N, C-alpha and C positions, 0 to 999 in steps of 0.2 A: 504493500500500500504506500510505500515511501514515494513512489514515482507518480502518484495520483494526486490531483488537485481538485478541490471542491469549488464549484462555481455556483454560489447561492442565488445569483440573480439571472440565471440562464433563461433565455427566451423559450417559449413553448415549442415542443416538437412539431414540425410541419408534417403534412401527410406523406411527403416524399421521404422524410426521415424515418417515419414509422414503417413505411413499406420496405425501405432498405434494410431495416434491422429485424423485421419479423421473419422468423424461420421456423415454421411449424412442421416442415417436411420430416425432419428427423424425429420429432416427437410422435407424429402420426404413424411413422413406420414402427415405432416401439409400442404402440397402443395395445392394451389388453382390456377386455371388459371388466370393470370393477364398479364399486359403489359410487354414487354421484360425486361425492366430495373428492374422489380420485379420478374422475373422468377428465377427458381432454378439455372440456369446456371450463371446468373448474381451474385446471392448470393454465389454460390460455389466459384467463383473467388474471391469475397470479403472475403469469409470465409477463403480461403487459404491464402490470404494476412494477415488476422488477425492472422491466425495460426502461420505464420512465425514470426510475431511480438511477440506473446505471448510466443514463444519458447525461448525467451531470458531471461525469469524469472526463478529464483530458488525458489522452495517451500520446506519448512522444515516440515517434518512429526511431528505430535503432540506427537508421542511416542519417540521423540528425536533420531530418526533413519534417517540419511541423505538419502533422496530420491530425484531423479531428475525427474521432470515431466514437460510436456508441457501443459500449459493451463488446460482445464478440461479433464483430462485423463480418458479414458474409464475404465482403471483399477481401478479407485477410486470406482466405483460401482460394478465392476466384483468381486473384493475381498473386502468384506464389513463386517468387524467385527460387530456383532449385539449388543454387550454390550459395551457401552462407557467406555474406560479406562481399559478394561480387554483383555489381549492377552497372548500368549505364549512368554516368554522372550527369547531373544537371548543370547547365550554364545559368547563372543567376545574374539578372540585370536589375539595377536600381534606376527607377525613372519617376518622373513627376506625373501624377495621375491626370492632371488637367492640361498637359501639353501633348501635342502630336509628336510622336517619337518613332524613330526608325532604329531597329536593332539588327545586327549582323551575326549570324551563327557561323562558326569556323569553316564549315564546308561550302559556304556561299548562299545558304538560305537567308531570306530577308523577312523580318517581321515588321509590319506597319501597324503601330499601336495608336489609334486616334485618341484625342482627349476624351475624358469621361467614359473610358472603356471598362471601368471597374465599379462594382457595387458591393456594399457590405451585405451581411446576412439578412438585413431587414429591407434590402432593395434600395438603399439610399446611395447616391453618387459619392464616390470616395475622392478626397482631396489629399494633396501632399505626397510624400514619398511612398512608393510601392515597390515590393520585390516580386519580380516575375521569374519563375523557374521554367526552364525549357530544355528538352532533350529530344534527340532523334534516334531512330532505329532503322538500319538499312540492310542488315544481312542476318543470316541465321544465328550467328553468335550473339548479336544484339537481342534478337527475339528470344533466344534461349535464356540468357541470364536475367532478362527482365521478368520472366514468368508471366508475361501477358498472353492470354489465350489467343491462338492463331487459327481457330476453327470457327466455322460459320454454319449454323443450322438453317435450312430452308426446305419447306415442304416435306419434312420428315427425313431429309438427307443431311449428312454432315460433310462439309467441304473444308478444305485447308487453304489458307490464304497464301497466294503468291503476291508479295508486297513490292510496290514501287516506292515505299518509304512510309514511315510511321513516326508520329511525334506525340509528346505529352506536354501540356502547358497548364500552368496554374499560377496563382498570384496570392500574395499575402501582404497584410499591413499589420505591423506590430505582432507578428506571429499568428494572426487570425486569417483563416482562408477567406478569399474574396470570391464573388460571383462575377461572371462576364455580363456586360451590358449588351443585350441583344439588339439594342438600337444603335450601338456604336461598335460594330463588330471588328475584331482584329483580323487583318488580312495577312496571311502567311503564304509566302512563295517558297515552298520547300524544294531544295535542290534534289534532283533524282537522276540516277544513271540508268533508269529504265524508260526507254522510249515506248510509244504506242498509246492508243486510246482505249484499250480494253479494260482499264482499271476504273473502279468506282470509289467513292468516298464513303467511309463508314465511321461511326462514332461508337465507342465502347460504353454501353450503359451498364455500369457496375452494380446498380441496384437490381435490374432485371437479369443480370448475368448473361448478356448477349450483345453481339454487335448489331448496331442499328444502321440500316442502309440510309444514306442521306441524299446522294445525287450522283450523277455522272461526273467523272473527273474532268478538271479543266487543266489543259497542258499549255505551258508557255515556253518560248525559247529561253535559253539559259539566262539572258539578261534583258528579256523583254519587259519594258516598262520600268526598268531600274535606272536611275540617274547616276551620274558620276559621283555626286555627293554621297549617295546611298552606298555605292560600291566602296567608297573610301573609308567608311566607318569600320573600325577594327572589331574583331570578335570580342564579345563580352563587354562592349562599351555602348552606352546609349547616348544619343545626341538629338537635340532639337534642330530641325531644319531651319536655316542652314547651320551646319556644325561650326564653320568659321569661314570668313571671307578674307580676301586680300586686303590689307589695310590701305586706306586712301590718304594720300598726302594732302595736308591743308594748303589751300590757295590763299596766299597773303592778301590778295585783292578782294576776297569775299569775307563778309562778317561772320563771326562764329561765337558761340557761347557755351558755357558749361551748365548742365542741370543734373540734379540728382534723379535717379531712376531705380526701379525695382530690379535688382540683379537677378532674382529668380525668374522674373517675367521676361527679361531680355538677356539671357546668358551669353548670347553672341556678342554683346557689347562689352563684356568683361574678359573676353579672351585675351585682349591686349590691354595694358594699362595706359591711362592718360587720354582717353577718348574725349573729344569735344564735338559739337554739332555745328556744321557749316551751313549757312543759309543758302538755299538754291538761288542761282542767278536769275531765275524766273520770278522770284518773289520781289516785286517792285514796291510793295507797301511795307516792307520791313523797316523798322526804326530801331537802331541800337539801344535806345533808351528803354525799349520794352524788356530787354534782357536784364536791365538794372532795376526793374520795378519788382516790388513784393506782390506776388499774386496769390489768390486763394487756392488756385489749383494749376498744376502744370501736368498736362497729359501727353503721353508719348504713344504713338501707334505705328505699326509697320505699314508701309505702303505696298500696294499690290506688285510693284516691280521687284520686290525683294531686295532692294538696294537702299532706297530712301526711307525716311521716317517722317511722320507728321507730328510736330510739337505744337501744342495749343496752350497759350497763356490765357487764363480767365479769372474773373471774379463775378460778383453779382450783377454787374452792369455792362461788362464788355468781354469779348472773346477774340483772340487773335491766333489763328492757325497758320503755321509756316512749314513748308517742305524743307527738310534738312538732310544733310549727308554726314554720317559719322566719319571724322577725320582725325589725323594725328599730326602734330607739329614738332619740329626740331628732333631732339633725342628720342622723344616718344615714338616718332615715326620710324626711326632707325631701329629701335628695339622691337617694335611691332613687326617690322619687315623681317628681321632675323628670326623671330619666333614663328612667323608664318612659313618661312622657307623650311625651318626645322620640322614643322607640323606636316607640310606637304611631302617632305622626304619620308617621314614616318608613315604617312598614308600610302604612299607609293609602295613602300616596303610591305605593308599589310595587304595591299591590293595584289601584289605579286605573290605573296604567300597564299592568299585565298585562291588565286587562279591555279597555283601549283596543286593545292589541295583538291580543287575541283577536277583538275586534269587527272590526278592520281586515282580518283574515284570514278572518273568517267562521267561526271555529272554533265549531262547535255541538255536537260530540260528542267523547268520548274513546274511544280504542281501546286495549284492555287486553292487555298482553303479560306472560307469566311467563318471565323470562330465565334459562335454564339453561346458556347458552353465550354468551361474549362474541363480538361480531361484528356483522353487518348483518342487521337484521330489517325485514320489509316487510309492509304490509297492502295486498294487491293483488287485482285481478281481471284474469285473462288475456284478451286480446282479439286479434283478427286485424288485419292491415294494413287501412287504409281502402280502401273499394271505391267504384266509380262510374265511374272513368276509368283506362285503362291507356295509357301513352305511352312512347315512347323519349325518355329525358331526357338532354339534353346540357348540361353545366354549364360556364359560361365567365364571365369577368369582363366588365365593361362595355365593354372594348375588343375583345371577341370572342376573347380568348385562352382556350384550353381550360384548365380547372382540373383538376388531378389530386387528387381528393378521395378519401381512403380510406374515409370514411363520410359519409353524408348523413342529416340528422335532420329529421323533420317533426313539427309539433305542430298539432293542431286546437284553435283557441281555445275555451276553455270545458271542455276535457278535461284531466285530469291524467295524460296518457299521452305518451310520447315514442317515436316510431316510428323505427327505425334501418334504413337501407338500405345494402347493400354494393355495390361496383362491378358485380358480376354481376347485380344486380337493376335497374340503371339502364335497361336496354332494355325492362324490363317494370315501369316505375315506376307504382305505383297510388296514387290519392288520391281523395278525395271532393270533387268540384267545388262542392258545395253548402256545404261547411264553409269557415270562415275559416282558411286554411292559412298556415303559415310554414315555410320550408325553409332550412337552413343547413349549412355544413360548416366545416372548419378547413384553411387552406392550409398549405403547408410552411413558410411564414414566420410561423406561429403567429398568423394573422389570421382573423377571422371573415368568411366569405362568406355573405351573407344575401339571400334572396329572400322578400320580405314579402307581406302580405295584398294590398296594392295591385298588386304585380307579378303575383300569381296571377290577379287579376281580368282581366288582359290576355291570358291564355292563350286561344287560339282553341279552342273545344270540338270543332271538326270536324277538327282536326289530330291525326295519330298520333305526330308528333315535335314536341317543344318544346325551344326553347333557353332555358335558365334563365340570364339575364344577371344575375349576382349582384353586389351591392354589397360591395366589400372594405373593411373597417374599417381606418383608418389609425392610430387611437388605440391606445395600449398599454393593454390590459385588465388590471385589477388586482383586480377583485372580482366576485363572482357578481351583485351588484346592477347592475353595469354591463352584464353579459351580459343580464340580465332586461330592462333598459331598451332595449338595442340590438335585441333580438328582439321587443320589444313584447308580451311575454307576462306 
């Protein structure tokens, strides 16, 4: 109980919360006729009371990721990473909730976050700093360590996803989970190395424990609709557009003045020190005395051209708007120019690194998502289990000891699909003998048991039963990269 915290003022559970946490299936399977006070109706009411009590506790995820759960959440077993301590890491971005923001993921994916994209649990718009957690999954190693189900049930048939890319997105403020604002949807252009239009978009409904079909996939060219400014923002860094502009040198023939402004509202003006505002030569009515007057209000607004600003001096009786340009004079300009050149060099370096990353992964398209809910989104094409050969599969270690594997996974090299087999299917294990196959499972000791491509080549095609003599890894696995290397995928 040391890790639990009581929240005495917690808001009432919503219908969705109750639906997510109610699990009477197990209870009903164990039902036996008894007297009324022991019937399922009696226990259902008692269970509901217990549910409402347990809902006041906060549980902290072992991966240091704040998660809010109620009691024994069904999601805990629905999404079940098979290797302890190994998962795909999140990229965490800090951004201002009321600013339009562009975020770059290391592989070239771009997230467009509009202002007011976040709501609290009561549905109120969120202001101030927000933490956005984001991660992507692109191959069988990613799918495997995440524990995210990659099967899809339709019309009584079970299919396995071939994925063009999957991502998870969520947001927090002060450790509390936020909701997505459906009226201000986050646009995600996910880099993908899978061409073709056969994929559809799905959302993982963890309460209903199923993938929900959303719509047909939208495919863009790799940099379609992406500006140079967007490409220049480094991974893990958020920026308000524009991130920074070349400093403008002050013209000694034009009047200029200094005014205080909100640095949070105009972060682009504080990139360099010593900024002042030069009055546009088109402003014929400007009087230098106006800048020397004490005004009730001085308002600054961005102009549509993205370069100039509109400064308005006003009081109760008069108002004077002027178009101005942020400029730098003397040593302030020299310092600003040096800083700009350094930033551009860093941006070019990041851009080059991103392009190399993209080239190494073969990312040739972007797949577009409009996110109206936080959670797991997938671009997928459902497919059946591999066909060609059916055998009785017996899994054992290299010393011929039987392995008790709760799941077995198969990957055909060259495909972005991970096929999952349960023990009841081991006697009718299907695979394609023409493909380059890799099979693996996880032992009770949290070790990988692997049957690789070369091992598959030794299976005799005329046999109906095959012994999979699997290699057990002895090393402690700490990363998805190590998993990828061990599986050879």
